[in-house]
Every structure is written in C-alpha cells, then in structure tokens.
C-alpha positions as MATLAB code, in Angstrom:
seq = 'MPSIVTPQIADSRAVGALCAVLCHAYPFVHHTTIGQSVCGRPLHALSIGHGEHAVLFAAAFHAQEWLTSLIALRLCEDLCRQYIGEDTRSRFDFVSVAASRTVVILPQINPDGVDIAIHGSSRGGSHATMLHVQGADIKGVWQANAHGIDLNHNFDAGREQLAAIERSHGITGPCARQWGGVCAESEPETAALCALCRRVPFHHVAALHSQGEEIYWQYGDRTPTHARMTARLLASVSGYTPASPNAIASHGGFKDWFIEHTGRMGFTFELGRGRNPLPLCDFDSIYQKARDMLLLTAVL';
ca = [
      30.054   -4.889   52.939;
      28.717   -4.672   56.971;
      25.248   -5.096   56.728;
      23.233   -1.730   57.004;
      20.287   -3.777   59.444;
      22.186   -4.751   62.148;
      20.529   -5.762   66.273;
      19.072   -2.356   67.732;
      15.813   -1.523   69.825;
      13.480   -1.179   66.948;
      10.968    1.766   67.719;
       9.173    3.525   64.860;
      11.791    6.209   64.606;
      14.668    3.289   63.975;
      12.360    1.525   61.775;
      11.732    5.042   60.195;
      15.428    5.264   60.205;
      16.512    2.072   58.169;
      13.970    2.450   55.530;
      15.803    5.749   54.530;
      18.967    4.508   55.000;
      17.998    0.827   52.817;
      16.886    3.629   50.261;
      19.648    5.297   49.921;
      22.413    2.832   49.382;
      19.748    0.922   47.040;
      18.288    3.633   45.161;
      16.195    0.945   43.554;
      13.683    0.617   46.258;
      10.699    2.058   46.181;
      10.213    3.881   49.813;
       6.087    4.560   50.635;
       3.884    4.728   53.253;
       0.160    2.267   53.245;
      -1.749    4.556   56.415;
      -1.310    5.523   59.567;
      -1.434    4.422   62.999;
      -4.006    5.407   65.699;
      -1.067    8.016   67.098;
      -0.381    9.117   63.530;
       2.660    6.959   63.091;
       3.971    6.278   59.586;
       3.548    2.305   58.285;
       6.270    2.377   56.468;
       6.127    0.194   52.977;
       9.336   -1.104   50.897;
       9.144   -2.715   47.274;
      11.415   -3.905   44.911;
      10.994   -4.452   41.730;
       7.579   -3.276   39.205;
       6.375   -7.302   38.226;
       2.875   -8.393   38.079;
       3.697  -11.529   40.438;
       3.416   -9.210   44.097;
       4.669  -11.053   47.267;
       4.118   -9.506   50.711;
       5.688   -9.578   53.940;
       4.197   -7.515   56.949;
       5.756   -7.800   60.631;
       5.304   -6.610   63.930;
       1.790   -7.023   64.189;
       2.440   -8.059   67.806;
       4.571   -5.940   70.018;
       6.685   -7.402   71.953;
       7.460   -9.357   68.582;
       9.702   -5.863   67.532;
      12.363   -8.138   66.903;
      10.445   -9.259   63.745;
      10.599   -5.386   61.638;
      14.537   -6.125   62.039;
      14.229   -9.675   60.382;
      11.972   -8.223   57.683;
      14.242   -4.979   56.948;
      17.754   -7.306   57.041;
      15.235   -9.688   54.009;
      15.180   -6.633   52.303;
      18.902   -5.745   52.867;
      19.587   -9.341   51.292;
      17.585   -9.334   48.329;
      19.290   -5.805   47.379;
      22.290   -7.362   47.442;
      21.353   -9.788   45.693;
      19.570   -7.784   43.126;
      23.070   -5.631   42.778;
      25.448   -9.310   42.752;
      27.043   -8.894   46.180;
      25.379  -11.958   47.585;
      25.761  -14.786   45.891;
      25.418  -16.808   49.316;
      21.989  -18.214   49.203;
      20.737  -21.024   47.196;
      17.598  -18.715   45.834;
      17.994  -17.014   43.314;
      16.312  -13.384   43.410;
      17.711  -11.884   40.556;
      16.513  -14.867   37.609;
      12.877  -13.449   38.987;
      12.691  -10.185   39.526;
      12.196   -8.200   36.502;
       8.942  -10.526   36.754;
       7.674   -9.849   40.500;
       7.156   -7.242   42.956;
       8.570   -7.771   47.098;
       6.390   -5.566   48.734;
       8.141   -5.338   53.009;
       5.868   -3.950   55.915;
       8.399   -3.997   58.645;
       6.363   -2.605   61.412;
       2.281   -2.930   61.579;
       1.530   -1.596   65.325;
       4.586    0.853   65.457;
       2.152    2.561   68.304;
       2.213   -0.882   69.762;
       6.048   -1.159   69.452;
       6.458    2.250   71.232;
       4.459    1.811   74.023;
       6.300   -1.518   74.538;
       9.362   -0.249   74.647;
       9.127    3.164   75.784;
       6.003    3.025   78.296;
       2.054    4.430   78.036;
       3.243    8.199   76.938;
       3.988    6.813   73.863;
       0.163    6.756   73.410;
      -0.553    9.974   73.291;
      -3.911   10.369   74.421;
      -4.905    6.625   75.361;
      -2.038    7.221   77.832;
      -3.962    6.611   81.096;
      -6.066    4.176   79.282;
      -2.987    1.987   78.721;
      -1.029    3.065   81.934;
      -4.448    1.184   83.692;
      -4.244   -2.305   81.071;
      -0.636   -2.570   82.082;
       1.568   -1.202   79.013;
       4.401    0.394   81.770;
       4.781   -3.378   82.378;
       7.617   -4.500   80.941;
       7.007   -7.748   78.386;
       3.038   -7.264   78.410;
       1.788   -5.449   76.322;
       1.021   -6.851   73.032;
      -1.759   -4.427   71.461;
      -2.093   -1.017   69.214;
      -2.680    2.194   71.173;
      -6.803    1.475   71.042;
      -5.691   -1.770   73.383;
      -6.391   -3.759   70.135;
      -4.761   -6.848   69.348;
      -4.314   -6.051   65.733;
      -3.751  -10.159   64.586;
      -7.702  -10.500   65.982;
      -8.439   -7.792   64.258;
      -9.424   -9.229   60.915;
     -12.686  -10.521   59.059;
     -12.082  -14.335   59.575;
     -13.968  -16.610   62.125;
     -14.813  -13.546   63.465;
     -17.819  -14.845   65.773;
     -15.945  -17.881   66.859;
     -12.823  -15.454   67.846;
     -15.211  -13.211   69.994;
     -16.539  -15.963   71.557;
     -13.639  -17.823   72.643;
     -12.240  -14.404   73.655;
     -15.133  -13.673   76.214;
     -15.135  -17.447   77.653;
     -11.442  -15.944   78.289;
     -12.409  -13.001   80.042;
     -11.685  -10.645   77.479;
     -14.287   -8.302   76.728;
     -12.501   -4.639   76.167;
      -8.740   -3.241   75.874;
      -6.970   -4.832   77.233;
      -2.806   -6.059   76.515;
      -3.047   -8.435   74.252;
      -6.003  -11.164   72.358;
      -9.216   -8.749   72.235;
     -10.102   -7.870   68.390;
     -12.393   -4.883   69.327;
     -16.128   -3.767   68.700;
     -15.429   -4.904   64.832;
     -13.099   -6.505   62.150;
     -10.768   -4.292   60.175;
     -11.967   -1.387   63.301;
      -8.445   -0.230   63.426;
      -6.442    2.161   61.368;
      -3.654   -0.352   60.904;
      -5.389   -3.665   60.219;
      -7.918   -1.435   57.639;
      -4.872   -0.216   55.535;
      -3.444   -3.497   55.248;
      -6.383   -4.734   53.908;
      -7.285   -2.352   52.171;
      -3.159   -2.708   49.843;
      -3.881   -6.525   49.788;
      -7.487   -5.624   48.101;
      -5.840   -3.206   45.944;
      -2.577   -5.954   45.119;
      -3.228   -8.918   43.717;
      -0.406  -11.010   46.113;
       0.113  -14.266   44.955;
       1.212  -15.146   48.665;
       1.861  -13.346   51.834;
       3.589  -13.896   54.891;
       2.985  -12.650   58.374;
       6.182  -12.858   60.846;
       5.621  -13.082   64.505;
       7.764  -14.945   67.442;
       8.115  -17.269   68.848;
       8.476  -21.259   68.294;
       9.664  -21.942   64.846;
       6.516  -23.260   63.472;
       4.794  -22.091   60.217;
       1.192  -21.632   60.198;
       0.017  -22.933   56.379;
      -3.777  -23.185   56.714;
      -7.425  -21.554   57.126;
     -11.028  -23.134   56.251;
     -12.359  -24.195   53.493;
     -10.189  -22.135   50.784;
      -7.104  -22.959   51.572;
      -5.094  -23.736   48.403;
      -4.276  -27.262   48.218;
      -0.424  -26.678   47.325;
      -0.689  -25.002   50.210;
       0.656  -27.897   52.955;
       3.126  -28.907   50.323;
       4.896  -25.605   50.016;
       4.457  -25.433   53.813;
       6.532  -28.274   54.408;
       9.483  -27.304   51.915;
       9.759  -23.537   53.574;
      10.056  -26.140   56.721;
      12.447  -28.487   54.864;
      14.954  -25.319   54.508;
      14.613  -23.906   57.543;
      14.298  -26.848   60.032;
      10.892  -25.026   61.139;
       8.096  -27.242   61.791;
       4.689  -26.622   60.053;
       1.650  -26.614   62.613;
      -1.535  -25.157   63.585;
      -2.091  -21.897   66.487;
      -4.065  -22.752   69.221;
      -7.818  -21.870   70.002;
      -7.426  -18.190   70.684;
      -4.677  -17.860   67.796;
      -7.202  -19.926   65.428;
      -9.457  -16.907   64.005;
      -9.036  -13.250   63.222;
      -5.361  -13.178   62.291;
      -3.942  -11.690   59.012;
      -3.150  -14.532   57.372;
      -6.445  -16.116   58.096;
      -8.240  -13.026   56.259;
      -6.126  -13.392   53.416;
      -6.222  -16.771   52.883;
     -10.362  -16.802   53.345;
     -10.860  -13.721   51.034;
      -8.949  -14.616   48.246;
      -8.171  -18.181   48.089;
      -4.549  -17.750   47.552;
      -1.544  -18.596   50.257;
      -0.993  -16.878   53.582;
       1.434  -18.162   55.868;
       2.652  -16.938   59.063;
       6.054  -17.810   60.808;
       6.582  -17.773   64.035;
      10.306  -16.779   64.370;
      12.650  -17.807   67.103;
      12.332  -19.305   70.355;
      12.469  -17.949   74.166;
       9.975  -15.669   75.449;
       9.217  -11.752   73.650;
      10.792   -9.582   73.347;
      13.516  -12.078   72.060;
      16.980  -10.799   73.016;
      19.021   -8.487   70.759;
      21.911  -10.968   70.828;
      19.801  -13.659   69.066;
      18.611  -11.335   66.116;
      22.141  -12.939   63.860;
      21.419  -16.710   65.004;
      16.896  -16.111   64.104;
      17.758  -14.288   60.394;
      20.529  -17.114   59.794;
      18.196  -20.039   60.743;
      15.233  -18.382   58.904;
      16.938  -16.548   55.705;
      16.219  -19.092   53.089;
      13.205  -19.873   53.955;
      12.428  -16.230   53.623;
      14.398  -16.280   50.581;
      12.528  -18.968   48.949;
       9.134  -17.278   49.908;
      10.164  -14.224   47.706;
      10.997  -16.330   45.003;
       8.223  -18.513   44.978;
];
C-alpha cells in the first residue's frame, strides 16, 4: 500500500491535511490539538492507543527543521500499519505492546516559524515587520517562532546559565535563533507542551530535530541511571552516536526540562546529515535509517 506521508513541503497547512488523512485512513487514531501558536495556528496531536504507558514524540521545534514533521507523521503511519497487520518489517512489534500504551505524536511544535521559514515574514501576521528586520526573509535563517524566540531555549532548564551564554554571544532580544525570551514558558507553544506533560505522566519523550545523526540523552543530576544504556541501544539500531550538545544548546530544551522536572528519560534525536533545511530528496533515506530507532523508542 502506498505511503500517505510522502516527501512534500511540510508547512502548517500540509501538516494539518496529513493529520486529517491519517485519521480518515486509520479511524483508531485520535486527533486533537494541545493549544495554539502565537499566530493562532493549531498545535496538532495524534495519539494511538489508550494504555497507561504513554510515550511522546514531538517535532519541528525549529523552523528550518520542518522535515522532522514528515518523519513524525511517517512514524505515526508505520505504527498504524503495524497495528492492523499491514507492516511486518520491523524488528520491534508494536502490536504486542499496543494494549498497554499510548503513543502521542506532535508533528509540529512551531507552525508559525515553519510557515515563516518556508513562505516568508508575511506569515507572521502582525509581527511581519519585526520578522523581516530580523532576517526572516533570508532563506535558511529563521528558526524561532513568530515572537523571535527560539522555542528550544524557552523551557525552564538551566535558565540563568543559558541566558548568560546567550548574552555572551550578543543575543539579547528577538532574532532568528537562540534567544530564549524574557522568561521560561513565555510562549504559547512551549507552555502548551509543558502543560501536556504535566497532565500526562509520559514514561519517556523524544524530541525530533535535525541534523547530525546524534542522540542526546542526559541533563543534570536527574538523568535516570538507565538512560545511558538506552541511548546506546538506540544507537546500535540506527548507527547514530550518543552525544552531548554544544554550550549554547546545552540548556533550555524540551528534553532538558522533561528530565529535570520528572526524573524520567528524555531524548533528542538529531535526524539526518547536512544543512537545514534538509532536502526533501533525503527524506526516505533519513527515515529508513532512523526507523528502527523511532519504533524501538515507541515500544520501550
């Protein structure tokens, strides 16, 4: 059966349409939203199963990394195909654990930023002038949301350390990337994701970013002792490398916040190699290399 999720420009409209098509094809998929972006775009959520063991995948925190939305949606499609017996290729059997778990997939945390990165500053509504001044119409530059805040610097993890690092790089206000804003969870996208994690006791979470083929798995003193072994297991099925992010990316991220505030496992997968935005022609090869890693994460 041909895939529903195929290489295409994954702006917010396309992601919404793909969510709807997946739910039509697989009626057991629950489609809701967890909130809205700065500009009022929906933050889509797809979930499979009703078990107490909940796992979360979240993608497209950064605007130029919109290919990760397609990766997340293809993962959802593969899990659905396994669930109904259409796909038996995986070494990791989702059907055998489906009754005890719920997999939640958020394909696009930063829909405003993605639309701005793809279509230009005009997609930022009332913020268009500021966005243009800050470089949003230069191809390959914009990573932030419509407020010029980097969502993966806006979580409450190492807030003071990160702000000091940002200042040392001359980052003190709205810009294309790496400004965390005036306070943690200032952005509706970040606040909505944190609120979801406070409502649902996820066993573990995975943030999909690009690029580098690396797995980030640790943050501070509350990193679970078994996280290192799990990261090595995920690396063994993907060829990815367990690693640590560089200084300006070492605090403030979703995985950092989740580990620090729950003491449970959180991972960041840096998918693919190259320069963001990764080309659509690489989608299938990126997904195939990461597929077993993502499926294993779903069944852990």
